[in-house]
C-alpha positions in Angstrom: -2.7 -18.4 -8.5 -0.9 -20.8 -6.3 0.1 -19.3 -3.1 2.6 -22.6 -2.3 4.6 -22.2 -5.4 7.2 -19.4 -5.6 7.2 -17.6 -8.7 10.6 -18.6 -10.4 9.9 -19.7 -13.9 9.7 -17.6 -17.1 8.9 -18.5 -20.7 10.7 -16.9 -23.4 9.7 -17.7 -26.9 12.6 -17.6 -29.3 11.1 -19.7 -32.3 10.1 -16.6 -34.4 11.5 -16.1 -38.0 12.0 -12.6 -37.7 10.7 -11.6 -40.7 10.6 -7.9 -39.9 14.6 -7.9 -39.5 15.3 -9.6 -42.9 17.8 -9.9 -44.6 19.8 -9.2 -40.9 18.0 -12.2 -39.6 18.4 -14.7 -42.4 21.2 -16.6 -40.7 21.6 -14.9 -37.5 18.8 -15.3 -34.8 17.0 -12.1 -34.1 17.5 -12.5 -30.5 21.5 -12.4 -31.0 21.4 -9.0 -32.6 23.5 -6.6 -30.2 22.0 -4.0 -28.4 25.0 -1.7 -27.3 27.4 -4.4 -25.7 25.3 -7.6 -25.7 22.7 -9.5 -27.5 19.0 -8.6 -27.2 18.4 -12.0 -25.3 20.7 -11.5 -22.6 19.1 -8.0 -21.9 15.7 -9.7 -21.1 17.4 -12.7 -19.5 19.1 -10.1 -17.1 15.6 -8.5 -16.5 14.3 -11.9 -15.6 17.0 -12.3 -13.0 16.4 -9.0 -11.5 12.7 -10.0 -11.0 13.7 -13.1 -9.0 12.9 -15.3 -12.4 15.9 -17.7 -12.5 14.5 -20.5 -14.2 14.2 -19.8 -17.7 12.5 -21.9 -20.6 13.4 -21.0 -24.1 11.0 -22.1 -26.5 13.0 -22.5 -29.6 13.2 -23.9 -33.1 16.0 -25.4 -35.4 18.6 -22.8 -36.7 18.4 -21.2 -33.2 21.3 -22.9 -31.5 23.5 -19.6 -31.0 20.9 -18.7 -28.2 21.5 -21.8 -26.0 25.4 -21.6 -27.0 25.6 -18.2 -25.6 24.4 -19.1 -22.0 26.8 -22.1 -22.3 30.3 -22.2 -20.7 33.3 -21.6 -22.9 36.2 -22.9 -21.1 38.8 -22.4 -24.0 38.3 -18.8 -24.2 37.7 -18.4 -20.2 41.2 -20.1 -19.8 42.7 -17.7 -22.4 41.3 -14.7 -21.0 42.4 -15.8 -17.4 46.0 -16.4 -18.8 46.1 -12.9 -20.3 45.0 -11.3 -17.2 41.9 -9.8 -18.7 39.7 -10.1 -15.6 37.0 -7.4 -16.8 36.4 -9.6 -20.0 36.4 -13.0 -17.8 33.8 -11.3 -15.5 31.8 -10.0 -18.2 31.9 -13.5 -20.1 30.9 -15.4 -16.7 28.2 -12.9 -15.9 26.3 -13.9 -18.8 25.1 -17.2 -17.0 25.6 -16.6 -13.3 25.3 -19.6 -11.1 21.5 -19.4 -9.8 20.5 -18.9 -13.8 18.8 -22.4 -15.1 18.0 -22.5 -18.8 16.1 -25.2 -20.2 15.1 -25.5 -23.8 11.9 -27.0 -25.8 11.2 -27.2 -29.5 8.1 -25.6 -31.2 7.7 -28.0 -34.0 5.3 -25.9 -35.9 4.7 -21.9 -35.9 1.4 -21.8 -34.7 1.5 -18.8 -32.7 2.5 -17.3 -29.5 -0.1 -19.2 -27.6 0.9 -22.5 -29.0 4.4 -21.6 -28.3 3.6 -20.9 -24.8 1.9 -24.3 -24.3 4.9 -26.2 -25.7 6.4 -25.5 -22.1 3.4 -26.8 -20.2 5.0 -30.1 -19.4 7.8 -28.3 -17.6 5.4 -26.6 -15.1 3.5 -28.1 -12.4 -0.5 -27.9 -13.1 -1.2 -24.8 -10.7 2.4 -23.3 -11.0 2.4 -19.6 -12.0 5.1 -18.5 -14.7 6.2 -15.5 -16.5 6.4 -14.7 -20.1 8.8 -12.5 -21.6 8.8 -11.6 -25.2 12.3 -10.8 -26.4 11.4 -8.5 -29.2 10.8 -5.5 -26.9 13.3 -4.1 -24.3 11.9 -2.8 -21.1 14.0 -0.3 -19.5 14.0 1.5 -16.3 12.8 5.2 -16.6 15.9 7.6 -16.3 14.3 9.1 -13.3 13.9 5.8 -11.5 16.7 3.4 -12.8 16.2 1.4 -9.4 12.5 0.4 -10.4 12.1 -2.9 -12.2 8.7 -3.2 -13.6 8.9 -6.9 -14.2 9.8 -7.3 -10.4 7.0 -4.9 -9.3 4.7 -7.1 -11.3 5.8 -10.3 -9.9 5.7 -9.1 -6.2 2.2 -7.8 -6.7 1.2 -11.1 -8.7 2.6 -13.2 -5.5 0.9 -11.0 -2.9 -2.5 -10.9 -4.3 -2.6 -14.1 -6.1 -3.6 -12.4 -9.8 -2.3 -12.6 -13.2 -0.5 -9.5 -14.1 -0.4 -8.0 -17.6 2.1 -5.1 -18.5 0.6 -2.3 -20.5 1.6 1.1 -22.0 -0.2 3.8 -23.6 -0.1 4.3 -27.5 -1.6 6.3 -30.0 -5.1 5.4 -31.2 -4.0 5.3 -34.8 -1.6 2.3 -33.4 -4.0 0.3 -31.4 -4.6 -2.2 -34.4 -0.9 -3.3 -34.1 -1.4 -4.6 -30.3 -3.6 -6.7 -27.9 -5.5 -4.0 -26.3 -6.9 -4.2 -22.8 -10.2 -3.2 -21.4 -10.1 -1.9 -17.9 -13.7 -0.3 -17.8 -12.4 3.4 -18.4 -10.0 3.6 -15.5 -7.2 6.0 -16.0 -4.1 3.9 -15.0 -1.0 5.7 -13.8 2.3 4.6 -14.4 3.1 1.8 -11.5 -0.6 1.3 -10.9 -2.7 -1.8 -11.6 -6.4 -2.4 -12.3 -8.6 -5.4 -13.0 -9.1 -6.3 -16.7 -12.5 -6.6 -18.1 -11.2 -8.2 -21.4 -8.5 -8.2 -23.9 -9.0 -7.6 -27.5 -6.3 -8.7 -30.4 -5.6 -6.0 -32.7 -9.0 -4.1 -32.6 -9.7 -1.2 -35.3 -9.1 2.3 -33.4 -12.9 2.6 -33.6 -13.6 -0.6 -31.7 -10.5 -0.4 -29.1 -11.4 -0.3 -25.5 -8.7 1.8 -24.4 -5.2 3.1 -25.7 -3.4 0.5 -23.2 -1.3 -2.1 -25.1 0.0 -5.3 -24.1 3.9 -5.1 -24.2 5.1 -8.4 -23.9 5.3 -9.2 -20.2 3.0 -11.6 -18.4 2.8 -13.0 -15.0 -0.1 -16.1 -15.5 -1.3 -18.8 -13.5 -0.5 -22.4 -14.4 -4.3 -22.9 -15.0 -4.0 -21.2 -18.4 -2.1 -23.9 -19.9 -5.3 -26.4 -20.1 -6.9 -23.4 -21.5 -4.3 -22.7 -24.2 -4.7 -26.1 -25.1 -8.3 -25.7 -26.0 -8.2 -22.3 -27.6 -8.7 -22.4 -31.4 -6.9 -20.2 -33.8 -7.7 -16.5 -33.9 -6.4 -13.7 -35.4 -3.8 -14.4 -38.5 -5.2 -18.0 -38.2 -2.7 -18.6 -35.1 -3.4 -19.5 -31.5 -3.4 -16.4 -29.7 -2.3 -15.9 -25.8 -4.6 -12.9 -25.8 -7.5 -15.1 -26.7 -6.9 -17.7 -23.6 -6.2 -14.6 -21.3 -9.7 -13.7 -22.4 -11.2 -17.0 -21.7 -9.3 -16.8 -18.2 -11.2 -13.7 -17.4 -14.5 -15.0 -18.5 -14.2 -18.3 -16.4 -13.5 -15.6 -13.4 -9.9 -15.5 -13.1 -8.6 -12.1 -11.9 -6.3 -10.7 -14.3 -4.9 -7.0 -13.5 -3.3 -4.6 -16.1 0.0 -3.1 -14.9 1.0 0.3 -16.5 4.9 0.2 -16.8 6.8 3.1 -15.3 9.9 2.7 -17.6 10.5 2.5 -21.0 10.2 0.2 -24.2 12.1 -0.4 -27.4 10.6 -2.5 -29.9 13.6 -4.3 -31.3 11.9 -6.6 -33.6 12.2 -4.2 -36.4 14.9 -2.3 -37.8 14.3 1.5 -36.8 13.2 0.3 -33.0 16.4 -1.9 -33.2 18.6 1.2 -34.4 16.7 3.6 -31.9 17.7 1.2 -28.8 21.2 1.1 -29.9 21.5 4.7 -30.3 19.6 5.8 -27.1 21.1 3.0 -24.8 24.6 3.3 -26.2 24.5 7.4 -25.4 23.2 6.4 -21.9 26.2 4.1 -21.5 28.7 6.6 -22.4 29.7 4.8 -25.9 28.2 7.3 -28.2 28.0 11.0 -28.3 
């Protein structure tokens, strides 16, 4: 990890088909589905900004223009709200894209996997520039007992201080490890908010073969060097180019990758039950539902 380049960029892949949310996602990008009072993509961009990551790279495809439009200015609407004195709504609209936010989009021509999607943004980074990755299917919210703690911000600070890659993880039941990338920290018992060096990471192992119950949950801080590894990574699980395979190769080459066990809460909005749960739970916390 380069000590001369400040971590500012985050890649958010939004090119997925959203098949787990069909038929809702047939014509509406899944990232634009509302979670309480704003679309899913806005939640994760706000998370990035709270962590000091203000340069957002969207890896997108055809049919996803609504995502880019959401962060664009709507002068006519703003003008109408201003004329009618609806200052609260006007502020909410302008807060979607604060002045410090920089949005860039790049197309993923073919759906060849998460690793391929990340590599599509390689030309927008310097060769040794560190970057973050956020998978927008999963919302990460602070714990109710410590709302000031932003897990991604802790990861970003730790990464810059130690010059290490960071992977956010949470503990899952053993019977569900075959749904995730599972990390091997050599048997270390990670407490929430703590980190430990990773020995390896395995994509969707069987319960019998899983090295732990710590699953990768879609938040990464990675060195720029991993882009060169992704360029050489062959298809893996599911016939796709897997980011976890590239991370495993980075470790084999001597790179330091640490697992960070999150302190907050996750909501998997990539499927209907998780999306509904997020709306119900966060809606109640916002005082909008009983």
